[in-house]
Every structure is written in C-alpha cells, then in structure tokens.
N, C-alpha and C positions, 0 to 999 in steps of 0.2 A: 480137101475132101470133096468128092463129086456130089452133084445134086441128088443122084440116085441114092447115095448113102445117107445124106442129110435128111431127105424127106421122111423115111420111116421113123427116124428119131423124133422129128417135129410132130409127126402124127401121133406117136405114142405119148408125147408130153401133152398135146391138146386133149387126147382122150382121157388121160389121167386127170387133168384139170376138170374136164366135163363131168366125169364120174364122181370126183371129189365134191364138186358143187352140187350134183344131184343128191349125193348122200347127205350133205348138210341140210339141203332143202327138205329131204324126207324126214330127217330127225326133227326139224323145226316144226313140221306140220303133222307128224304122226306121233300120237301119244305113246305108242309101244305097249299099251295094256288095254284089257277089256274089263269092264265092271258093269254089274247089273243087279238089281234087287231080286231076291228070292221071295215070292209071295208068302204072306203070313196068314195063318188060320183065322186071324181076327180082322181081316180086311172087310170094310163095310161094303165095298163093291169091287168087282174084278175089272172095272172099266178104267180105273186110274193106274197109271204106270208109276205109282209112288205108294209109300206106306200110308194108307188112310185107315186107321185102326179104331175099332170100338172095343173098349175094355171096361169091365166093371170096376167100381171103386176099390182101390188097393190091389188090383190085378196086375200081374207082370207077364211079359212075353219077351222072347228073344228074336230080334231082327237079324237077318243074314243078308250080306252082300257078297256076291261071287266076284272074285278078283283073279285075273290071270296076267302073267307077264309074258308077252309074245315078242319081246325084243331079244337081241342076241347077247345081252349082258345082264348081270344082276341089277335089280332095281329096288329101291327102298320107297315105301309109301307111308305118308302121314295119315293118321285117322283122327278126325276131330268131330265133335258134335256141337251144335250151336242152335240158338233160337233165331227164328226169322225176324228180320227187321225191315223197315221201309227206308230206302235211301233217297237222295235228293231228287232223283228223276221219277219218283213215285213208282218204284219197282221193288220187288221182293229181293232181299239179300240175306244170305246165311253166311255170316262171317265166321272165320275160324275162332275157336277159343284160344286162350293163351297156351303157349307151347307146354307140353307135359300134362295138360288138363284133359282127361278123357271124358269128363262129364260136363253137362251144361245145367246151370241153375236158372230156372225160369224167373224173369223179372216182371213185376206188375201183374202176376197171376198167381193162383194158389196151386200150381202144379209141382212145387218142390223141385226135385231133380229128375226130370222125366226120362232123360237118355244117359246111358253110361256105357262107353265103349270098353270092350274087353282088353284092348291094347291100343297104344297111341301110335305105333308104327310097326311095319312088317317089311321084311326083306325077302324077295322072291328071286330064285335062280331063273335063268332063261327057260321059258316054256312051263314054269311051275305055276300052279293054281292053288287058291285057298278060299276059305269062307271067313269073312270078317263078321264078328258077332257084336251086337249092341243090345243091351237090356233096356226095355221100355217099361216104365213103372207109372201107373196111375195113382194119384193121391187117394188116401183113404176116404176122404169126404167127396161126395158127389159134386161134379162140376157141371154148370149150366152151359158152358161154351166149350171151345176146343183149344188145344195148344198146337202151334205150328213151328217146326224147326227142321233140322236136317242132319244128315251124315255126309261129311265131306272127306273124300279120299284124294290126296294130292301127291303126285310123283315128285320126289326130291330131285333136285339138280345135282349132277356129279360135279366134282371139283373142276374137271376139264370144261364142263358146260358153263360153270360160273366164271371161269377165267377167260373164256372165249370172247373175242371182240364182237361188237354188234349185239343184236337182240337174240334171246332164246326164249321160246314159248314155255310157259309153265302150265302143265295139263292137270286138270282136276275132274273128279266125278262127284256129283251131288245127288243124293237121294232125299227127297222131301219126306217128312214124317208129320202126320197129323194125328193127334190123340183126342178121343172124345168118349164120353159115357153113353152117348145116345146117337140114334140115327138122325135126329133133328139137326138141321143146319142152323148155326148161329149167324145172324146177319151182322155186318159191321155197323158202327154208329159213329159218324164223323162229327167233329166240332172244330171250329176255327179259333185259334188263339190270337195271333198277331201277324200283321202284314208290314213289311219294311222293304226299303229299296237300298241297293248298294251299287254304286257306279264302278264299272270296270275300266272305262276310258271315256273319251269325249264322244264316242259313237255308240257304245254299248253299255248295258247295265244288267241287273238281275233283280227280280222280285222274289223276296223270301216269304213264303206262306207257311206259317206255323199251324200244323194240324194234329189232331189227336183222334185215334180210333178208340173209343171208350168201351167197346164190346170185345169179348173173346171170340170173335169171328173175323175172317179175313175176306178181302175182295180179291178174287183171283183174276178177273178180267174186267177192265173198265176203261173209260176215256174221260178227258177233261177239256174244258175251254176256259181260258183266262183272258179277260178283257181289261184294259186300263183306260180310264176316262180322266181327262183333266177336269177338275172341279168346275161345275157350271156348264160343261159342254156335253152335247148329246152323242157326238161321234167318237168312237174309241180310237185312241192314238196307237195302241198296240193290241194285237190279238194273237194268242198262242194256243194251238191245238195239239193234243197228244193222244195216241191210242195205245192199246195193249199195256195198260197200267195195272198195278196191283198194290194192295196195302195189307201189311201183316197184322195179326191179332194184337190188340191192346198196345199198339205202337204209338209213340210220340215222335214226330219227324218234321222236317222243314222241306217243303216242296219248292225247288229252285226253278224259276221260270226266266229264261233269257228275254231281254227286252231291248228296244232302242233306247238311247240315252234320254232321260227325263230332265226337265229344267230344275235346277237347284232352287230351293226355297219355295217351290210351288206345291199346292195341294192336289192330290189325285184320289181316285176311287178305284179299288180293285173289285172286279165282278168275276166270281169264281163259280163254275158249275162242274160237278163231278158225277158221272153216271156209273153205276154198277151194272154191267151188261147181264150178269147172271141172275141177280135178285130183282132187277128193275128199280132199285133205289136211286134217288137223285138228291144231291145236296147242292144248295145254292147259297152262297155267302157273298156279302158285300161289306167292305171295310175301307174307310178313308185312311190315307197315309200322307206324310209330307216328306219330300226329298230334302235331306240335310244340306244346308248351304255350305257347310265346311268342306264338302267334297269338291268344291270349285277352287280350292286353294292351291298353294305352290306344289304340294305333293302330287295332286292330280295333274297339274300342268307338266311336271317332269315326267310322269308316267306316260302321258299322251305323246310327248316328244320322243321318248324311247320307243314307243310302239309305232311311231311314224318312220322309224328307221334312221333317226338323226342322233343316235346315241354317240357315235364316233365324234360328232361335232362338239357335243357338250363335254365329253371327256377331254378333247383337245383344248377347249376353253378353260377347263379346270386346271389342266397342266400348265398353260400359259400363266394363269393367275398365281399358281403355286411357285413357278419359277420367278415371277416378278417379286412376290413377297420374300422369297429367299434372297434375291439380289439386294433388296432394300435392307434386309436384316444384316447381310454381309457388309454393306457400306456403313451401316450404323455401328457395327462393332469394330471397324478399322481404327487404328491409332492415328492421332494427329498431334502436332506441336501446339502447346499452349504456354503462356507466360504468366507468372505470378509476381505481384509486387509485394515484397516483404515489408515489415514495420519500419525498418531502417531505410526504406527506399530502394533496396537492392532488387533487381529484376532477375528472376530465375526462369529459364526456359526448360520445359520438360515434355517428353512424349508420353501421352497417356490415352486411355480409352475415353469414349464419350461418357460412359457410366461414371468413371472416376472424376471427370470434369464436373458433372452435375453434383456429385457428392461434395466437392470442395465449395461450389457455389452455395449449396444449402448450408454449409458451415459458416458462411459469411466471410470467407476469405476472398481477397481481391484477385480473382483469376479471370483472365480473358483469353480468348482464342486468338492466336497470332496467325496461323495458317494451317491448312489441312493438306497433308501429303499422303494420299492413299497409296497403299502398296509398298510403302517404305518402312 
C-alpha cells in the first residue's frame, strides 16, 4: 500500500484517539448537571447564597433546589441531608447521612429532626429539570442559637464509569441551611480539651488539638496560629498558620496540625490562638504535653525505613531468613541411620527420623547415632 493511501488512515486513527481522549477529559471535569437554591420566603437576608432562615417555634417551610440534567444520557442523583461538622483541618463539612435516610437528626442540640427530604434519589432524562423539595422544621420550643446543616445532591456513577480504569470525578452540589428563631447572631464559644502528639516518621509528626464549640453558633471565617515550645525554651520549634477556617455549631472535633518530628520522652507546650474574623473573638490556649517514648521503638524504625524507599531491601532480607529457616527444618527432618544395643547384646541398625531418635533416648533405651546419610 502506498504512502498516499496509508496517510489518511493514520490521520483518521489519530483524530479518533484525540477526540476520544477529549471526550473522557470532558466527562471527568464536567458535572453534566446544574443545581441551585430557590430563595425561600423566610430568608433572613438576600445577601447569602444559601438558606439562612428565620422561623418561629414549631414553624415549617419547604426548601427547593432546582436540578437539571444537561448531559446526553440519563443520570441518577442522590439526595441527602446532614448536620454540619468540623473536620481535622478546622473546616466545615456536611457529610452524607446513611444510604436510604432522607432526614437528619440533630446531635448535641434541641433541634430534633430539622431537615427531611421528599425523596432520597431522582433520575432525570437528558435535558430534563426538576425541583427537589426538603421540609425544614423548627422545634416547638424557642432556641437561643442556630442549627447549621445542608442538602447534598450527588450524581451517581454509571457502571461503565465505575469499571473504567484510572480516576473518575464524583460531582456533588451542597446547599447550606441555617435555621434560627431570631435575627440575633449566636457567637461560637471554644474550649480546649486535650493536646497530644503522634509521630508519622522520623522527620514528621502531627499535633492533635481537641476542641469544643460549646455554643449553637458557628465561625464562618477565621484563622489560627499554633506554636510548639520545648519546655523551658523561649523560641518556638514549630509554627503553623492557617487561614479561611470555619467551625460548626456545637461541634466537638480534633484539629490536626502537621509538625516537624519532636523528641521522644520530652515535654513541650502548645500555644494555640484562633481568631474569628467576623465577630472579632480571639481564643488563646496553652497546654503542656509529652511525646511518648514508645514511638521510638521497632515499629517506628521499620516505618521510617519503608518511607526511605528501602522496603525492597527488607523484604529481600526477610525472604533469605525464611529460606534459611526452611532449609534447617528440612535437614532436621531427614532420616539417618542409628544403632540400638538390645538387652542380649545384639546390635540393631535402623533408619529413623531425628524425632523418633529423641523419643527412644527419652525412654532410656541404649540408642546411639551411627552415621547420617541425608538424601538417602
């Protein structure tokens, strides 16, 4: 076949691969759907792009989220409600409820079951749109603070997407919901529980700072500075700063701060400062802690070696030791010739295992090893 005939075929193949790759990239970076909150009559302010509602005690309202499928194939969406929590980076998180549960029950507050979704999933044809409805209910007794949670809409992966090699993005939409009886903003109130240290390897570790927000109000935007001092020293060994942090209402959480490795068995002091940029509140905590000496043992040594890229060396060493032990066991189990002197002076030669030889010796019989002939 001439080059003129081959070239169009090669060009078609290259273009097909290019468009196929572009299509995969588009699918991985494009959600294929649009979602957005529909303003509610009980909004405290129109400035927030989320549900910030003022309801009287016992009052109910229905929240609506517009959802449209703009992809070229049908899509199924999960609908879940959840209470806001604070995760290890001191950020707000609204985790999904258990599968099949459309309602969320508030924990640590007197808000009962504030959100109840009308359905836990919906399937839309290409180009189809709908409204997802969620009932919001205030408790009958007046509340001094507020409740914070959200409505999460997640696009389900198709079987083809789940089986596809490599990564596949999972797209979600989250609408925050705050419920309150009053226009007055409840401020957060932080308290420190416990500070501890955990070693990751010989170079790095993490400080675990246990905190509690004791008020039914949240910190929407803040920042923090954590310093670690060795006991008796004025200069900080570690300093960690973070911005754009948030804390959920009435949440109990552990703030995880990465650090350089600290000396085992030594005493340190954690100096923690947290600022709420919106309310102007500042919390300053100090607490002593000791790095456990047990973290310098064999387990940590092995972990360090693996993280240094020497895992293959230690696996090879373990294999050699295993083969050596196997060979010694094999030699030990081989049969050899022994001789036994009977009561009448007669000598009997017999081939037996080492285990049998030791048994006869324990029985007091006059047995001695004459020669060992392995492999026979």
